[in-house]
py3Dmol code that shows the C-alpha trace and the ligand (Angstrom):
import py3Dmol

protein = """\
ATOM      1  CA  GLN A   1     103.945-251.584 -21.228  1.00  0.00           C
ATOM      2  CA  SER A   2     100.799-253.627 -21.750  1.00  0.00           C
ATOM      3  CA  LYS A   3      99.215-252.415 -18.520  1.00  0.00           C
ATOM      4  CA  ASN A   4      99.082-248.906 -19.946  1.00  0.00           C
ATOM      5  CA  ALA A   5      98.000-250.087 -23.361  1.00  0.00           C
ATOM      6  CA  GLN A   6      94.480-248.971 -22.581  1.00  0.00           C
ATOM      7  CA  LYS A   7      93.195-245.972 -24.521  1.00  0.00           C
ATOM      8  CA  GLU A   8      93.141-242.617 -22.762  1.00  0.00           C
ATOM      9  CA  GLY A   9      89.854-241.889 -21.037  1.00  0.00           C
ATOM     10  CA  GLU A  10      88.513-245.413 -21.402  1.00  0.00           C
ATOM     11  CA  LEU A  11      86.579-247.256 -18.722  1.00  0.00           C
ATOM     12  CA  PRO A  12      88.756-250.149 -17.480  1.00  0.00           C
ATOM     13  CA  SER A  13      87.290-253.625 -17.169  1.00  0.00           C
ATOM     14  CA  VAL A  14      89.361-254.367 -14.033  1.00  0.00           C
ATOM     15  CA  ARG A  15      87.393-255.094 -10.837  1.00  0.00           C
ATOM     16  CA  PHE A  16      88.349-255.512  -7.176  1.00  0.00           C
ATOM     17  CA  SER A  17      87.905-259.255  -7.647  1.00  0.00           C
ATOM     18  CA  ASP A  18      90.944-259.207  -9.970  1.00  0.00           C
ATOM     19  CA  ILE A  19      93.137-258.101  -7.071  1.00  0.00           C
ATOM     20  CA  ALA A  20      94.197-260.443  -4.299  1.00  0.00           C
ATOM     21  CA  GLY A  21      96.444-260.454  -1.285  1.00  0.00           C
ATOM     22  CA  CYS A  22      96.048-256.787  -0.350  1.00  0.00           C
ATOM     23  CA  ASP A  23      92.637-256.614   1.289  1.00  0.00           C
ATOM     24  CA  GLU A  24      93.317-253.523   3.375  1.00  0.00           C
ATOM     25  CA  ALA A  25      94.335-251.476   0.357  1.00  0.00           C
ATOM     26  CA  VAL A  26      91.242-252.657  -1.504  1.00  0.00           C
ATOM     27  CA  GLN A  27      89.108-251.759   1.510  1.00  0.00           C
ATOM     28  CA  GLU A  28      90.476-248.204   1.571  1.00  0.00           C
ATOM     29  CA  ALA A  29      90.080-247.842  -2.162  1.00  0.00           C
ATOM     30  CA  SER A  30      86.488-249.035  -2.062  1.00  0.00           C
ATOM     31  CA  GLU A  31      85.549-246.097   0.165  1.00  0.00           C
ATOM     32  CA  LEU A  32      86.592-243.807  -2.647  1.00  0.00           C
ATOM     33  CA  VAL A  33      84.502-245.760  -5.109  1.00  0.00           C
ATOM     34  CA  ASP A  34      81.456-245.050  -2.968  1.00  0.00           C
ATOM     35  CA  PHE A  35      82.356-241.382  -3.018  1.00  0.00           C
ATOM     36  CA  LEU A  36      82.689-241.349  -6.790  1.00  0.00           C
ATOM     37  CA  LYS A  37      79.410-243.190  -7.273  1.00  0.00           C
ATOM     38  CA  ALA A  38      77.242-241.267  -4.827  1.00  0.00           C
ATOM     39  CA  PRO A  39      78.847-237.866  -4.230  1.00  0.00           C
ATOM     40  CA  LEU A  40      75.558-236.235  -3.252  1.00  0.00           C
ATOM     41  CA  GLU A  41      75.063-238.492  -0.257  1.00  0.00           C
ATOM     42  CA  TYR A  42      78.481-237.543   1.031  1.00  0.00           C
ATOM     43  CA  ARG A  43      78.045-233.861   0.280  1.00  0.00           C
ATOM     44  CA  ARG A  44      74.711-233.811   2.093  1.00  0.00           C
ATOM     45  CA  LEU A  45      76.588-234.844   5.222  1.00  0.00           C
ATOM     46  CA  GLY A  46      79.275-232.264   4.671  1.00  0.00           C
ATOM     47  CA  ALA A  47      81.925-234.791   3.692  1.00  0.00           C
ATOM     48  CA  LYS A  48      84.522-233.776   1.160  1.00  0.00           C
ATOM     49  CA  MET A  49      85.985-236.220  -1.276  1.00  0.00           C
ATOM     50  CA  PRO A  50      89.787-236.484  -0.960  1.00  0.00           C
ATOM     51  CA  SER A  51      91.431-235.245  -4.162  1.00  0.00           C
ATOM     52  CA  GLY A  52      94.353-237.596  -4.092  1.00  0.00           C
ATOM     53  CA  LEU A  53      95.279-241.112  -3.079  1.00  0.00           C
ATOM     54  CA  MET A  54      98.923-242.149  -2.817  1.00  0.00           C
ATOM     55  CA  LEU A  55      99.660-245.843  -3.251  1.00  0.00           C
ATOM     56  CA  TYR A  56     103.110-246.896  -2.135  1.00  0.00           C
ATOM     57  CA  GLY A  57     104.957-250.176  -2.038  1.00  0.00           C
ATOM     58  CA  PRO A  58     107.460-252.319  -3.924  1.00  0.00           C
ATOM     59  CA  PRO A  59     107.189-252.930  -7.693  1.00  0.00           C
ATOM     60  CA  GLY A  60     104.626-255.373  -9.047  1.00  0.00           C
ATOM     61  CA  THR A  61     102.363-255.511  -6.001  1.00  0.00           C
ATOM     62  CA  GLY A  62      99.273-254.288  -7.847  1.00  0.00           C
ATOM     63  CA  LYS A  63      99.229-250.503  -7.511  1.00  0.00           C
ATOM     64  CA  THR A  64      98.364-249.888 -11.150  1.00  0.00           C
ATOM     65  CA  LEU A  65      95.843-252.704 -11.024  1.00  0.00           C
ATOM     66  CA  LEU A  66      94.201-251.165  -7.945  1.00  0.00           C
ATOM     67  CA  ALA A  67      93.949-247.731  -9.585  1.00  0.00           C
ATOM     68  CA  LYS A  68      92.305-249.298 -12.627  1.00  0.00           C
ATOM     69  CA  ALA A  69      89.930-251.285 -10.425  1.00  0.00           C
ATOM     70  CA  VAL A  70      88.795-248.087  -8.668  1.00  0.00           C
ATOM     71  CA  ALA A  71      87.912-246.684 -12.083  1.00  0.00           C
ATOM     72  CA  GLY A  72      86.319-249.962 -13.196  1.00  0.00           C
ATOM     73  CA  GLU A  73      84.195-250.247 -10.055  1.00  0.00           C
ATOM     74  CA  ALA A  74      83.151-246.593 -10.090  1.00  0.00           C
ATOM     75  CA  GLY A  75      82.382-246.520 -13.807  1.00  0.00           C
ATOM     76  CA  ALA A  76      85.007-243.796 -14.205  1.00  0.00           C
ATOM     77  CA  ALA A  77      87.149-242.821 -17.172  1.00  0.00           C
ATOM     78  CA  PHE A  78      90.828-243.693 -16.681  1.00  0.00           C
ATOM     79  CA  TYR A  79      93.691-241.386 -17.622  1.00  0.00           C
ATOM     80  CA  ALA A  80      97.224-242.633 -17.048  1.00  0.00           C
ATOM     81  CA  MET A  81     100.602-240.971 -17.133  1.00  0.00           C
ATOM     82  CA  SER A  82     103.984-241.878 -15.751  1.00  0.00           C
ATOM     83  CA  GLY A  83     106.399-239.556 -13.994  1.00  0.00           C
ATOM     84  CA  SER A  84     109.254-241.151 -15.895  1.00  0.00           C
ATOM     85  CA  ASP A  85     107.747-239.977 -19.212  1.00  0.00           C
ATOM     86  CA  PHE A  86     108.555-236.392 -18.254  1.00  0.00           C
ATOM     87  CA  VAL A  87     112.179-236.839 -17.335  1.00  0.00           C
ATOM     88  CA  GLU A  88     113.693-236.417 -20.805  1.00  0.00           C
ATOM     89  CA  MET A  89     111.267-233.774 -21.989  1.00  0.00           C
ATOM     90  CA  PHE A  90     111.916-230.202 -22.994  1.00  0.00           C
ATOM     91  CA  VAL A  91     111.095-227.686 -20.316  1.00  0.00           C
ATOM     92  CA  GLY A  92     107.384-226.939 -20.263  1.00  0.00           C
ATOM     93  CA  VAL A  93     106.227-230.025 -22.150  1.00  0.00           C
ATOM     94  CA  GLY A  94     105.547-232.052 -19.008  1.00  0.00           C
ATOM     95  CA  ALA A  95     103.573-229.215 -17.431  1.00  0.00           C
ATOM     96  CA  ALA A  96     101.533-228.822 -20.624  1.00  0.00           C
ATOM     97  CA  ARG A  97     100.790-232.540 -20.681  1.00  0.00           C
ATOM     98  CA  VAL A  98      99.619-232.448 -17.050  1.00  0.00           C
ATOM     99  CA  ARG A  99      97.359-229.467 -17.814  1.00  0.00           C
ATOM    100  CA  ASP A 100      95.974-231.228 -20.876  1.00  0.00           C
ATOM    101  CA  VAL A 101      95.160-234.490 -19.063  1.00  0.00           C
ATOM    102  CA  PHE A 102      93.410-232.663 -16.210  1.00  0.00           C
ATOM    103  CA  ALA A 103      91.389-230.599 -18.682  1.00  0.00           C
ATOM    104  CA  LYS A 104      90.268-233.713 -20.537  1.00  0.00           C
ATOM    105  CA  ALA A 105      89.415-235.606 -17.361  1.00  0.00           C
ATOM    106  CA  ARG A 106      87.367-232.694 -16.000  1.00  0.00           C
ATOM    107  CA  LEU A 107      85.207-232.801 -19.099  1.00  0.00           C
ATOM    108  CA  ASN A 108      84.700-236.517 -18.700  1.00  0.00           C
ATOM    109  CA  THR A 109      83.869-237.129 -15.030  1.00  0.00           C
ATOM    110  CA  PRO A 110      83.646-239.348 -13.117  1.00  0.00           C
ATOM    111  CA  ALA A 111      87.317-239.821 -13.856  1.00  0.00           C
ATOM    112  CA  ILE A 112      90.509-241.176 -12.377  1.00  0.00           C
ATOM    113  CA  ILE A 113      93.889-239.708 -13.239  1.00  0.00           C
ATOM    114  CA  PHE A 114      96.635-242.202 -12.464  1.00  0.00           C
ATOM    115  CA  ILE A 115     100.253-241.044 -12.140  1.00  0.00           C
ATOM    116  CA  ASP A 116     102.683-243.942 -11.951  1.00  0.00           C
ATOM    117  CA  GLU A 117     106.242-243.408 -10.682  1.00  0.00           C
ATOM    118  CA  VAL A 118     105.268-240.027  -9.311  1.00  0.00           C
ATOM    119  CA  ASP A 119     108.664-239.791  -7.559  1.00  0.00           C
ATOM    120  CA  ALA A 120     110.246-239.075 -10.963  1.00  0.00           C
ATOM    121  CA  VAL A 121     108.605-235.630 -10.879  1.00  0.00           C
ATOM    122  CA  GLY A 122     107.667-235.383  -7.233  1.00  0.00           C
ATOM    123  CA  ALA A 123     110.977-235.961  -5.467  1.00  0.00           C
ATOM    124  CA  LYS A 124     111.974-233.434  -2.832  1.00  0.00           C
ATOM    125  CA  ARG A 125     112.889-230.245  -4.632  1.00  0.00           C
ATOM    126  CA  GLY A 126     116.508-229.198  -4.547  1.00  0.00           C
ATOM    127  CA  GLY A 127     117.521-232.552  -3.042  1.00  0.00           C
ATOM    128  CA  GLY A 128     120.097-234.680  -4.790  1.00  0.00           C
ATOM    129  CA  SER A 129     118.675-238.110  -4.023  1.00  0.00           C
ATOM    130  CA  GLY A 130     115.527-238.331  -6.121  1.00  0.00           C
ATOM    131  CA  GLY A 131     115.083-238.570  -9.873  1.00  0.00           C
ATOM    132  CA  GLY A 132     113.514-235.128 -10.043  1.00  0.00           C
ATOM    133  CA  GLY A 133     115.454-233.301  -7.351  1.00  0.00           C
ATOM    134  CA  GLY A 134     116.746-229.975  -8.608  1.00  0.00           C
ATOM    135  CA  HIS A 135     115.734-230.833 -12.172  1.00  0.00           C
ATOM    136  CA  ARG A 136     114.059-227.870 -13.783  1.00  0.00           C
ATOM    137  CA  GLU A 137     111.653-229.712 -16.048  1.00  0.00           C
ATOM    138  CA  ALA A 138     110.542-232.025 -13.236  1.00  0.00           C
ATOM    139  CA  ASP A 139     110.009-228.995 -10.982  1.00  0.00           C
ATOM    140  CA  GLN A 140     107.737-227.357 -13.539  1.00  0.00           C
ATOM    141  CA  THR A 141     105.778-230.551 -14.007  1.00  0.00           C
ATOM    142  CA  LEU A 142     105.405-230.942 -10.257  1.00  0.00           C
ATOM    143  CA  ASN A 143     104.296-227.326  -9.862  1.00  0.00           C
ATOM    144  CA  GLN A 144     101.666-227.804 -12.543  1.00  0.00           C
ATOM    145  CA  LEU A 145     100.421-230.923 -10.793  1.00  0.00           C
ATOM    146  CA  LEU A 146     100.121-229.011  -7.508  1.00  0.00           C
ATOM    147  CA  VAL A 147      98.250-226.192  -9.249  1.00  0.00           C
ATOM    148  CA  GLU A 148      95.812-228.646 -10.838  1.00  0.00           C
ATOM    149  CA  MET A 149      95.202-230.453  -7.575  1.00  0.00           C
ATOM    150  CA  ASP A 150      94.503-227.224  -5.723  1.00  0.00           C
ATOM    151  CA  GLY A 151      92.027-226.343  -8.458  1.00  0.00           C
ATOM    152  CA  PHE A 152      89.405-228.858  -7.416  1.00  0.00           C
ATOM    153  CA  GLY A 153      88.293-228.926  -3.844  1.00  0.00           C
ATOM    154  CA  GLY A 154      86.717-232.338  -3.653  1.00  0.00           C
ATOM    155  CA  ASN A 155      83.603-231.188  -5.449  1.00  0.00           C
ATOM    156  CA  GLU A 156      84.335-232.753  -8.752  1.00  0.00           C
ATOM    157  CA  ARG A 157      83.978-236.444  -9.336  1.00  0.00           C
ATOM    158  CA  LEU A 158      87.646-236.563 -10.119  1.00  0.00           C
ATOM    159  CA  LEU A 159      90.236-238.488  -8.167  1.00  0.00           C
ATOM    160  CA  VAL A 160      93.984-238.457  -8.698  1.00  0.00           C
ATOM    161  CA  ILE A 161      95.764-241.676  -7.765  1.00  0.00           C
ATOM    162  CA  ALA A 162      99.549-241.716  -7.693  1.00  0.00           C
ATOM    163  CA  ALA A 163     101.947-244.591  -7.169  1.00  0.00           C
ATOM    164  CA  THR A 164     105.476-244.698  -5.889  1.00  0.00           C
ATOM    165  CA  ASN A 165     107.987-247.218  -4.565  1.00  0.00           C
ATOM    166  CA  ARG A 166     109.432-244.616  -2.214  1.00  0.00           C
ATOM    167  CA  LEU A 167     107.092-242.493  -0.152  1.00  0.00           C
ATOM    168  CA  ASP A 168     109.943-240.996   1.886  1.00  0.00           C
ATOM    169  CA  THR A 169     111.583-239.289  -1.108  1.00  0.00           C
ATOM    170  CA  LEU A 170     108.468-237.346  -2.098  1.00  0.00           C
ATOM    171  CA  ASP A 171     108.214-233.595  -1.806  1.00  0.00           C
ATOM    172  CA  PRO A 172     106.120-232.874   1.317  1.00  0.00           C
ATOM    173  CA  ALA A 173     104.115-230.360  -0.747  1.00  0.00           C
ATOM    174  CA  LEU A 174     102.551-233.319  -2.565  1.00  0.00           C
ATOM    175  CA  LEU A 175     101.401-234.984   0.637  1.00  0.00           C
ATOM    176  CA  ARG A 176      99.685-231.965   2.154  1.00  0.00           C
ATOM    177  CA  PRO A 177      95.947-231.960   2.951  1.00  0.00           C
ATOM    178  CA  GLY A 178      93.920-231.331  -0.178  1.00  0.00           C
ATOM    179  CA  ARG A 179      96.526-233.092  -2.283  1.00  0.00           C
ATOM    180  CA  PHE A 180      97.683-236.680  -1.701  1.00  0.00           C
ATOM    181  CA  SER A 181      96.594-236.736   1.906  1.00  0.00           C
ATOM    182  CA  ARG A 182      95.563-240.394   1.897  1.00  0.00           C
ATOM    183  CA  HIS A 183      98.410-242.885   1.787  1.00  0.00           C
ATOM    184  CA  VAL A 184      97.770-246.555   1.263  1.00  0.00           C
ATOM    185  CA  HIS A 185     100.476-249.186   1.528  1.00  0.00           C
ATOM    186  CA  VAL A 186     100.405-251.960  -1.044  1.00  0.00           C
ATOM    187  CA  GLY A 187     102.916-254.393   0.382  1.00  0.00           C
ATOM    188  CA  PRO A 188     104.382-257.725  -0.710  1.00  0.00           C
ATOM    189  CA  PRO A 189     101.824-260.524  -0.396  1.00  0.00           C
ATOM    190  CA  SER A 190     101.811-262.959   2.534  1.00  0.00           C
ATOM    191  CA  GLU A 191     101.599-266.710   1.936  1.00  0.00           C
ATOM    192  CA  ASP A 192      97.788-266.543   2.040  1.00  0.00           C
ATOM    193  CA  GLY A 193      97.923-263.529  -0.248  1.00  0.00           C
ATOM    194  CA  ARG A 194     100.115-265.380  -2.721  1.00  0.00           C
ATOM    195  CA  LEU A 195      97.679-268.274  -2.769  1.00  0.00           C
ATOM    196  CA  SER A 196      94.780-265.912  -3.532  1.00  0.00           C
ATOM    197  CA  ILE A 197      96.803-264.244  -6.290  1.00  0.00           C
ATOM    198  CA  LEU A 198      97.667-267.662  -7.768  1.00  0.00           C
ATOM    199  CA  ASN A 199      93.983-268.578  -7.678  1.00  0.00           C
ATOM    200  CA  VAL A 200      92.987-265.364  -9.458  1.00  0.00           C
ATOM    201  CA  HIS A 201      95.507-265.912 -12.233  1.00  0.00           C
ATOM    202  CA  ALA A 202      94.913-269.678 -12.504  1.00  0.00           C
ATOM    203  CA  LYS A 203      91.364-268.959 -13.660  1.00  0.00           C
ATOM    204  CA  GLY A 204      90.943-270.139 -17.224  1.00  0.00           C
ATOM    205  CA  LYS A 205      94.206-272.111 -17.100  1.00  0.00           C
ATOM    206  CA  PRO A 206      93.755-275.895 -16.966  1.00  0.00           C
ATOM    207  CA  LEU A 207      96.080-277.264 -14.279  1.00  0.00           C
ATOM    208  CA  ALA A 208      97.281-280.870 -14.121  1.00  0.00           C
ATOM    209  CA  GLU A 209      96.595-282.941 -11.027  1.00  0.00           C
ATOM    210  CA  ASP A 210     100.157-282.693  -9.787  1.00  0.00           C
ATOM    211  CA  VAL A 211      99.892-278.896  -9.376  1.00  0.00           C
ATOM    212  CA  ASP A 212      99.659-277.890  -5.730  1.00  0.00           C
ATOM    213  CA  LEU A 213      98.929-274.160  -5.491  1.00  0.00           C
ATOM    214  CA  PRO A 214      99.169-273.954  -1.650  1.00  0.00           C
ATOM    215  CA  GLN A 215     102.632-275.521  -1.907  1.00  0.00           C
ATOM    216  CA  LEU A 216     103.598-273.021  -4.621  1.00  0.00           C
ATOM    217  CA  ALA A 217     102.374-270.170  -2.425  1.00  0.00           C
ATOM    218  CA  LYS A 218     104.670-271.448   0.301  1.00  0.00           C
ATOM    219  CA  VAL A 219     107.834-271.714  -1.811  1.00  0.00           C
ATOM    220  CA  THR A 220     107.393-268.378  -3.609  1.00  0.00           C
ATOM    221  CA  ALA A 221     108.068-266.262  -0.516  1.00  0.00           C
ATOM    222  CA  GLY A 222     109.291-262.842  -1.619  1.00  0.00           C
ATOM    223  CA  SER A 223     107.563-262.967  -5.009  1.00  0.00           C
ATOM    224  CA  SER A 224     105.297-260.110  -6.036  1.00  0.00           C
ATOM    225  CA  GLY A 225     101.850-260.441  -7.584  1.00  0.00           C
ATOM    226  CA  ALA A 226     103.349-259.508 -10.948  1.00  0.00           C
ATOM    227  CA  GLU A 227     105.904-262.330 -10.651  1.00  0.00           C
ATOM    228  CA  LEU A 228     103.255-264.868  -9.668  1.00  0.00           C
ATOM    229  CA  ALA A 229     101.079-263.857 -12.624  1.00  0.00           C
ATOM    230  CA  GLU A 230     104.106-264.159 -14.909  1.00  0.00           C
ATOM    231  CA  MET A 231     104.976-267.578 -13.505  1.00  0.00           C
ATOM    232  CA  LEU A 232     101.526-268.926 -14.388  1.00  0.00           C
ATOM    233  CA  ASN A 233     101.675-267.350 -17.816  1.00  0.00           C
ATOM    234  CA  GLU A 234     105.144-268.754 -18.543  1.00  0.00           C
ATOM    235  CA  GLY A 235     103.936-272.143 -17.290  1.00  0.00           C
ATOM    236  CA  ALA A 236     101.028-272.009 -19.744  1.00  0.00           C
ATOM    237  CA  ILE A 237     103.445-271.139 -22.555  1.00  0.00           C
ATOM    238  CA  MET A 238     105.655-274.101 -21.605  1.00  0.00           C
ATOM    239  CA  ALA A 239     102.649-276.440 -21.680  1.00  0.00           C
ATOM    240  CA  ALA A 240     101.499-275.094 -25.055  1.00  0.00           C
ATOM    241  CA  ARG A 241     104.974-275.532 -26.513  1.00  0.00           C
ATOM    242  CA  GLY A 242     105.110-279.088 -25.238  1.00  0.00           C
ATOM    243  CA  LYS A 243     101.607-279.672 -26.674  1.00  0.00           C
ATOM    244  CA  ARG A 244     100.331-280.774 -23.256  1.00  0.00           C
ATOM    245  CA  PRO A 245      96.589-280.463 -22.581  1.00  0.00           C
ATOM    246  CA  GLU A 246      97.201-279.157 -19.053  1.00  0.00           C
ATOM    247  CA  ILE A 247      99.824-277.120 -17.223  1.00  0.00           C
ATOM    248  CA  THR A 248     101.993-279.401 -15.101  1.00  0.00           C
ATOM    249  CA  HIS A 249     103.976-278.780 -11.946  1.00  0.00           C
ATOM    250  CA  GLU A 250     107.156-278.923 -14.032  1.00  0.00           C
ATOM    251  CA  ASP A 251     105.821-276.275 -16.426  1.00  0.00           C
ATOM    252  CA  LEU A 252     105.198-273.973 -13.487  1.00  0.00           C
ATOM    253  CA  PHE A 253     108.594-274.712 -11.999  1.00  0.00           C
ATOM    254  CA  GLU A 254     110.242-273.764 -15.279  1.00  0.00           C
ATOM    255  CA  GLY A 255     107.954-270.749 -15.485  1.00  0.00           C
ATOM    256  CA  PHE A 256     109.130-269.684 -12.054  1.00  0.00           C
ATOM    257  CA  LEU A 257     112.797-270.020 -13.056  1.00  0.00           C
ATOM    258  CA  ARG A 258     112.180-267.969 -16.186  1.00  0.00           C
ATOM    259  CA  VAL A 259     110.640-265.215 -14.084  1.00  0.00           C
ATOM    260  CA  VAL A 260     113.342-265.089 -11.424  1.00  0.00           C
ATOM    261  CA  ALA A 261     116.389-265.866 -13.598  1.00  0.00           C
ATOM    262  CA  GLY A 262     115.341-264.968 -17.159  1.00  0.00           C
ATOM    263  CA  PRO A 263     114.571-267.422 -19.995  1.00  0.00           C
ATOM    264  CA  ARG A 264     118.173-268.172 -21.045  1.00  0.00           C
ATOM    265  CA  LYS A 265     119.472-268.918 -17.593  1.00  0.00           C
ATOM    266  CA  ALA A 266     116.357-270.963 -16.800  1.00  0.00           C
ATOM    267  CA  SER A 267     116.916-273.343 -19.733  1.00  0.00           C
ATOM    268  CA  ALA A 268     120.603-273.661 -18.822  1.00  0.00           C
ATOM    269  CA  MET A 269     119.621-274.532 -15.250  1.00  0.00           C
ATOM    270  CA  LEU A 270     117.202-277.190 -16.436  1.00  0.00           C
ATOM    271  CA  ALA A 271     119.529-278.670 -19.074  1.00  0.00           C
TER     272      ALA A 271
END
"""
ligand_1 = """\
31
LIG
P 105.021 -250.975 -10.501
O 105.400 -250.346 -9.206
O 106.154 -251.763 -11.134
O 104.317 -250.075 -11.459
P 102.521 -252.115 -9.653
O 102.501 -252.223 -8.182
O 101.791 -251.005 -10.304
O 104.012 -252.169 -10.158
P 100.914 -253.758 -11.333
O 101.384 -253.115 -12.590
O 99.587 -253.401 -10.849
O 101.989 -253.515 -10.205
O 101.021 -255.335 -11.482
C 101.381 -255.939 -12.714
C 100.528 -257.170 -12.957
O 100.806 -258.160 -11.954
C 99.048 -256.911 -12.836
O 98.500 -256.462 -14.046
C 98.516 -258.280 -12.412
O 98.393 -259.128 -13.524
C 99.623 -258.810 -11.516
N 99.404 -258.471 -10.098
C 100.188 -257.682 -9.327
N 99.721 -257.594 -8.078
C 98.587 -258.322 -8.043
C 97.629 -258.594 -7.028
N 97.747 -258.095 -5.793
N 96.578 -259.394 -7.342
C 96.447 -259.905 -8.597
N 97.315 -259.671 -9.586
C 98.384 -258.904 -9.329
"""
view = py3Dmol.view(width=600, height=400)
view.addModel(protein, "pdb")
view.setStyle({"model": 0}, {"cartoon": {"style": "trace"}})
view.addModel(ligand_1, "xyz")
view.setStyle({"model": 1}, {"stick": {}})
view.zoomTo()
view.show()
């Protein structure tokens, strides 16, 4: 919830330096920042800005963060919506909301429109597997999105970034040239990646001498960036509760248990 707490159309403060462990995705995204910042240079050479970027990968790997960083780096206004918001809506409301957001963003370029969980509206039409398949409201919302994306041919300083956990379930119409033709994988972090993420989130958190971040990066195999950030935050809360001046290894261990097992189970495990 908090990650979308930002006001509509605001310029995010997130930068590429806030993202770690997914250098290739950041590299691809930074090309688009250049486009947004200096469109004339590109146009002079006949290059067209892609209208859409599709980020895909498991939950909590930093897709939303990356979209915000593109806006932050490019000095662009950020408009966010989530495909899941449209699922329970009356027919036509989702399409109207899409139209409204695009209209606002066009008046406020450079701008990024971010659509999280795009599979909720963009699943293969008529298919039974996806959240939006065969669902009339989702179909209308998707159609409106396609119409809007066809309406700007890479001449506006407007970029639509969408995120999904499941690229394979998306309607191929969404992935066609001129729409979300660029796909960037944001995968689970490697051990090195986890260490960089831990370092980013350890900033401003006093750590006790017994904390060994490289060791933590090793034992947290399978954890996402979101889980690592949560672990450090929970560890800080533990230390504050215990009135300790620094976050100890034990605080982080308990923080980790709270993230993977939930607070109640974690205290039972430690009791
Ligand atoms: P979802 O698919 O669930 O929407 P997501 O991929 O969009 O997840 P984010 O919302 O960007 O994930 O991540 C949540 C939080 O986790 C971020 O705000 C950040 O604090 C932390 N985080 C996740 N990935 C990274 C990363 N690669 N580097 C630094 N922090 C990260």
